[in-house]
N, C-alpha and C positions, 0 to 999 in steps of 0.2 A: 591395841587400842588405850591402854593405858600410856603408852609412850609417847602417841600421837597427841591424846590430849590431856595435858598436862596444865598446871594453873595458871600459865599467861596465855595459853589458847582459851581457856575459859575466863579470863578478865577479858579478852578482844571480844568474845562473843558478846558477853554483857553489853560492853562498850558499844557494839554493833545493834543490840536489840533495844538499849535505850535511845539511840538516835531513830532507830524505826518506830518506836510508840512516839517519839516526839513527832516526827513526820504524820502517821498515822490518825493521831488523835488530837492534833492543831487543825483549826479552821483557818484556812487562808483568808476568808472574808471578816474574821475577826482577828486582834490583835493576842500573839502569842501569850502575852502576858495577861491578858483575860483572869478574872478571878476563877470563873466556871472552865476555862480551859485546864488553867493549872490545876484545879482540882481534880479534873478527869483525868490527868496525866498522873497525879498522884495516886489516886487510886487503883488505875492501872499497873501503875509500876508496883505499887506494893503486892497486888495479886500476883505478878510477874514473878517479884522477888520469893516469895510464899510458895510458889511454884518450882521455882529453880532449887530453891531449899529442901524441900519435900521430896525432889527427884534425886536430890544429891545424898541425903538419907537413904533414900531405898538403895540406890544404887550400892552406895557402904555396906548395906544389910545385908544386899545379895552377894555382894564379893565375899563378906566374912562368912557367909553361910555355904557359899560354892565352894570359895579357895581359902579358906581361913590356914590352912595347913602350909599353904604355899609362899605367903607372905606379900602375896601382891594386895595394894591398897591404892587408892586414890591419890593424888599428889596434894588433893585440897580437899576440905571438908564444908559443910552446911556453913560453920561461920566464917570461912573465906569467902564464898558466895555472896554472903550478907553483906560483907565488909566492901567485896567490890560493886555490889549493888549499890550500896550508899554512896560509893565515890563517884559512879556513872551520874547520879542526879544530884 
């Protein structure tokens, strides 16, 4: 799992999620640059970023408790997730 889910895959998944948030929270009848729409997208993206960061922290904790002696670690950390989310928006 660690081999197949590296930092590059994480960045691509975040970019995909960014496009989905834009698609699902933009109203076709209203300009995509509408202030209300942009505020909604920012709020949703902030929550998505926080959730991804928390899940990454949780995964790192579980791995350190379960596989601490083996040296297995995620290729990226919560800071990397946060940075990728900022780049995507």
